N, C-alpha and C positions, 0 to 999 in steps of 0.2 A: 675422669668425668668431672666437669665443673658442677659445683653445688647450684641448686635452683632456689631462688628466693620467691616465697609466696608473700601474701599481704602481711602476715604476722609471724611467719616461721621460715625455716630454711630446710631444704631437703638435701641430705648428704648421701653420697654413694660410696660403697666398697672401701677403698683405702682411707677415706676420710671419716668413716663412721665412728670408730672408737676414739680417734684423736679428738674429734669434735665433741663427742659425748663426755670424754674426760675433761676437756677444757670447760665445758658447760658446768660440770659438777664442781670443778675448782672455782670458777668464777661466781656461781650462784650459791654454792655451799648450802644445799637444802638441809633442812633439819633432819629429815629421814628420806630414804629412797625406798619406794615400794615397787615391786616388779609383779605385774599380773601376767600369768601364763595359763594355758589350759593343760590338760593331762598329757597331750602330745608334745607341746613345746617345752614343758617342764623337763621331759626326758631327753628330747632330741636337740633342743636349742639353748636351754638355760645354762648348761655347763660351759659351752663356748662363750656365751654372752658374759657370764660372770668372770671368766678367766681373763677377759680383756678390759672389763670395766674397773676403773681405779676409784674406789669410793673413800679411801683414806679412813678417817675415824668416824665416818657417817654410817649409822646403822642401816642395813639393808634387810628388808622383810620381803619374802616371796609369798604371793597369794595364788592359789590354784583354783580354777573353775573347770567344770566339765567341758569337753570339746563338743562342738557341733551346734548347728543353727537352732536346734530345739532348746538349747540352754541360753539363748540370747533373750533373757527375760528380766522383768523387774525383780522377780524373786532372787535371781543371781546378783543383780545390782545391790539389793538389800544386804545380801551376805557380804559383798565387798565393802559396802559402806560401813557395816558393823565391824568388819575386820580392821578397816582404817581407824575407826573410832577406838576400838579395843587396843590397838597398837599406838594410840596417841598421835595419829597424824594431825598436823596443824596446817595453817595456811601456807607455810614455807616448805611443806613436804612436796615431793614430786612422785607422780605415778608413771612408770614405764610400762607400756603395753607391748609385750613380746608374744606375737602370735599372728594368726590370720585375721580375716575381716571381722569375725565374731568378737575376737579379743580387742581389736583396735576400736571397733564401733562401741562396744559395751564399756571398755575401759575409758575411752574418751568421754562418754556420757557420765560415768561415775565421777571422773575427775572434774568435769565441768559443773557438777551439781553439789559435790561434797564441800561443805562450808562455803557455799556459793562460788566455788571454783578454786581448784589448785592447778598448778602447772602439770602438764603431761607430755610425754614423748612417745611417739609410735615407732616401734621396731617391727615392721611387717616381715613375716617369715613365709608367707605364701605368695604365689604370683598374683593372685587376685588382690591381695592386700597391697602389694607393692605398686601395682599400676592403677589401683582404683580406691579401695576402701580406706586406706590410711592417709590419702591425700585429699585436701579440700575442706577438712574440718567438719564433715558430717558425722555426727555421733548419734547413737540411739539403740533402741531395742525393739523387739517385736511385741505386738499385743496379741497374745494367742498365736495363731498362725499368720496373722497379718504383718507383713514385712515393715519394719522401721516406722511404726506408727507413733512411737514416743521418742523424742530426741531433740537435739539442738545443734545448730551450726556454730562450732567454736574450735578454731585451730589450736593445736598443741604448740609447744615451743619448737620442736624439731620432728622431722621424719628421717629415720636412719635406715637406708636400704642397703643391706649386705646380701648380695645374691648368692653367697655361699650357703645361706640357709635353705635355698631351694633344693640342695642335695638331700634334705630330709623329707622332701615332699613326695607323696604317691603320685603316679602318673595321672590319675583322674583329676587330682587337684591342680596339677599343672595345666591340663586341658581346660579346666573350669576358668582359670585366670586368663587363658588365651581368648576367651569369649569377649572379655572387656577390652582387650587390645584390638580385636577385630572391630568392635563397636567404635573405638576412637578413630579408626581409619574410615569407617562408613560415614560418620557424622562430620568429619573435618579434613581428612587427608587421603585422597585417592592413592597417591604414591605409597603411603604407609600401608594401606590396605593391600596393595599389590605386593609389597615386600613380604608382608605376613603370610599371604596365601601362596607364596612361592618359597616357603621355608626349606623345601627339599633341595633347593639349589644353593642353600646357604650353610655355612659352618655353624655349629651350635654356639660357637664363641660370639656369634652375632647377637645372641639373646640379650646380653647386657645392654647393647646399644638400642635394641628394640624396646626394652623396658624403659630406658632413659627417654627415648622419643615419645613413648606413650605417656609418661609422667609430664613431659613438656606440653603435650596436647591438652591433657586434662588441666594442668595448672594455668595455661593461657586462658582457657574457658572460664575457670573458676575466678581468676583474677579480674576478668572483665565483668563478671556477674556473680559476686560472692553470695548474694541473697537469693539466688535462683528466681529472679523476676523475668528473665528472658533467655539469653543464650545458654545459661547453665542447664536449662531444661533439656537441651539437646542430648545431654549425657544420659537421659532416660530412654533413649531409643532402645527398643526391644524389651524395656522393663515394664511397660504397662501390662501387656499380656504375660511377659516372663515372670513378673512378681506374682501375678494371680495363679499361674501354673505352679510356681514354686510353693506358694502357700497351700494350694489344694493338695499337692503331693505330700506336703509335710504333715497335714492334719488327717489325711486319709490312710487308715491302717492297711488298706488293701493295695496301696501303691508303694512302690519303692521310692524313698525320698530322693529328690534330685539335688545335686549340688547347684549353687547359684548360677554358675556359668552354663550348666547344662540346660537350665530353664530359660536363661536369657538367650541362648542359641536358638531355641525354638521360637521365642518371642521375636527375635530379629528377622527370622524367615517369614513369620506371620505378618509382621509389620512392614516388611519389604513388599510382600504381596499387596497389602492394603495401599501402600505407596504407589504401586503400579496402577491402581485404580483411581486414586484421588489426587496425587501430587506430581504426576508426570514421570515417575521412575520408568525408564525404558524396559521393555520386556527382556532384552539381552542382559541388562544389568541385574534384573531380578534373577535370572538364571545364574549369572556370575556369583551373586551373593549366596544363593541357595547352595550351589556346588561348593563354593569356598567354605561355607560353614559345615556342610555335611561331609566334607573331606576329613573333618576332625571330630565331629559329634555324631553319635548314633541317633537314629530316629526314636522318638517317644510315641508310644501307642495311646490313642484317645478313643473313647466311645462317646455316644451322644449324651449320656448323662454327665460325663466329665465336662463336656463343653458347656452345658447349662450352668453348672456350679461355677466353673472358671469365669464365665461371663458375668455372673452375679457378683463375683468377688471384685470386679473392676470398679465398683462403686467406692471402694476403699482406697483407690489410687490417690496419692498425694497431689497430683497435678490437676485433679478435678476442681471445678469451680462452679458454684451455684447448681450443684447436682448434675453438671454436664461433664462427661468423661472426655478428657483431652489426651490426644496421642502426639508423640513425636514421630514424624514420617520423613521419608527421603525424597528429595527432588531428583537427586542423582547420587552416585557414590562420592562422598566427600561433602555433600551439601544437605543439611537437614532443615525441616520446617516444623515449628512448634505449634501447639494449640489447635490441632486438627480434630474435628469431630467425626466419629465413625459410627455407622449404624451396626446393630447386632447382626443384621443379615450379611453385611460384608465381613464381619468377624467370622461367622460360620463358614462363609465362602473361603476365607483365608485358611481355615483349618482343613477344608476339603482339598485345597491346593497342597498343603503340607502333607496330608495323607497320601496324595497321589505321586509325590516326587520320590 
């Protein structure tokens, strides 16, 4: 697979990963190498990673954070910043983020702000991080249960995608990442959506190509609109309601926490229904989208009180402007429309549709 160039970085795949990493270390000769992992990737991925990395005489320090979205916080950032300082990281040090979306988001933010910015490399180990979180330079942490409220857009030096790390991933985390791939098809590429929703007809070896194609879709969008002023907003399809649902289930002790992709899958069905009412999405396409998503994702139960709190959380969505909630909707499969205003009544109606299918 050919490497993909972004505005400020390069994304390397599989056979190129460690040769390019080791070339980078040789050429840049950082003062120190720091590797950020979580409790899972420390055990499952770090040994493989270190066995292939050639650091020479450069000191390598490993820093571990707890795994899970509920640890994507400023408090954890403070701990990493303090560790970097304690181990004498300077402006010529590099931070390698080895993990899923939580590690790459948080690690990228830490690197972007430590000493006003040091270089970092993302090595995504989850499907979600490979196709979405690690690509495009979005970094940040949650504010309480509110998703990604604190952060900065700043690309690292490289993204290294080695799909062999997926062998360490639980099935539910694989499915979670699949949601973002489906989203890429829905907003930009009908043929890609159709390939994804006919996976039973494909050999599993096709997964590498699907990941590669998903990264190309996202990178093309990000390259055209790095600051998220227009086109890049389409990547938020399913996320306005999906993030609110994810936040609510994260902070409510009576609810089972949803993985990111599980919440986004619900959000995509809801926002597809809204699209059928506002932006011309055909009824047959709504059914196609609903069935395509529910073939892989279980239904989530909601009651009336849940809906009131979820809708109230929409006011924290980052696409909002002047107090007005803005949605990304679909005109058709493969074509998205940004900055759509949606009434609360229609949102409630969308949840009724979701409950009924």
